[in-house]
N, C-alpha and C positions, 0 to 999 in steps of 0.2 A: 504494500500500500504506500509505503514511503517513497518508493521509486516513482510511482504514478504521481504523487503530490509534487515531488521535486521536478519531474519532467513537465507537468502542467504549469508549475510556478515559473520555470525558465521560459516556457512558451509564452506565458502571459507577459513576462517582462519584455521579451523581444517584440511581441505584437504591440505592446504598449509603446515601445520606442517608435515603431512605424506609425502608430496611432497619434503620435505627437504632431505629425504632418498631415495625416488624412483626417478631414473633419468628420467623417462618418464613424471613426473609432475614437472613443474617449481614452486617450493614451494614459494619462496618470492613474485613473481608476483601475484600468486593466493591469498596469504595472504594480499597483498596490496589492491587487488580488494575488499577483505572483508572489510578492513578499509574504502575504498572509499564508499562502499555501506552504511556503517553505517553513514558516514557524509552526505550522500544524503537524509537522513530522515529528517522530519520536526522537530524532537525533539532535534537533535544535531546541534549545531551552527557550521557552516563551519569554519575550522581552516586551512587556506592555508599553514601556516608554518609547521604544523604537516604533512599534506598531501604531501607537497613539500619535506620536509626532508626525510620522509619515502620512497617517490618515488625515490629520488636520492640514498638512501641507497639500495633500491631494484635493481636499475640499476647497482650499484657498485658490489653488491653481485652476481648478475647474470653474470656479466662479469668475476668476479673472479672465479666463479664456473667452467668456461671453462678453465681458465688459470692454476689454482692450480694443478689439476691432471696431466696435460701435463707437467708442470714445475717439479712436483714430479718425473715423469718418466724420464725427461731429467736430473734432478739433480743426479739421481742414475745411469746415464749412458745409458739411453734408447734412442731409435731413433724414427723417425716418424712411423716406423712399430709397435713399442710398443704402441705408442699413438693411432694408428688406431686399434690395437688389443684390447686396453682398451675399446674404444668406441663400437666396435663390441661385445666384451664380455659383456658389460653392457646391450646391447640390447637383446642379446640371453639369458642372465641371468634373465631377467624380466619374462620369461616363466617358471621359476623354483623358485617360491617364497618359503619361505621368504628370504633366503640368497643367492639365485641364482645369483643376480646381483653383489654381492660382490665376490663370487667365479668366476663368469664370467669375472669380471674386471681383477682379478688376472691372471686367466688362459689365457684370451685374450691377455694381455700384454706379458705374457710369450711366448705364441705361436707366437705373432707378432715379438718378438725379435729373436726367433729361426728361423723364416722365413728369417729375415735379415742376421743372422749369426748362422747357425746350430751348429757350433763347440763350441760356447761360451754359454754353459748352465748356468754357474755361473753368467755371465753378464746378461743373460735373467732373471734369478731369482732375481737379484739385481734390475733390471729395473721394474719387476713386483711388487716387494716390494715397490718401489718408487711410482708406480701408486696407489697401495693400500693405502699407507700413505697419498698421495695427496687426494684421495677420502675421507678418514676419516676426514681430516682437512676441506675439502670443505663441507662435510655433516654436521659436527659439527657447522661450521660457519652459514650455512643456517638454521639449526635447531634453533640456538640461535636467529637469526633474526626473524624467523617465530614465535617462542615462545614469543618474546617481542611484536610482532604485535598482537598476540592473547591476551596477557595480557593487552596491550593498548586498544584493542577492548573491552574487558570485563570491564576495568576501566571506559572508556567513556560511554559504554552502561549502566552500573549500575548507574553511576553518573547522567545520563540524564533521565533514565527511572524510577528511584525510588524516 
C-alpha cells in the first residue's frame, strides 16, 4: 500500500508542476495532495506543521491565482469585459496546445475590451497586456510553489526510504 501512496504522491507532485501553467489543472492543490499522500505512508512520520503550513500556502496561492490576472487587467485599465474575455480565452486556448492558452488569454482580453468599447483599440491592447503580465506572474508564483513541494516531497521520501 505504501508503494501505491508514494507513487501516486510523486505523480500528483509532477502533475501539479504542469498544472502551474495549465489553467485547467489546479497545480498547488494537486501538489499538496502529493505531499499528503507521502505523509500517509507508514515510513514517514506525520508532521502536522509541514502539512498545515503547506496547506495554508496552497490556499493563499490558489486565491491569489484568481486575483492577480484580474488585478493585472484592471491595473492596465481593463474592465470586467476584459477579465471575462481573459477567462474565456484561457478556456478556448486549452484546445490549441502548447501556447494556445497564452494566446487565448491575450486575444480574449483584447476582444473583451473591444466589446466594451470598440473605439478604444489602444486601451484594449493595454488591458490585454495587463492580463498577460498578470498571468505570467501568477504562473511563475504557482510554479515556484509546486517546485518547492516537489523538492520537499523528494527530500522527505529519500530521507525516509533510504
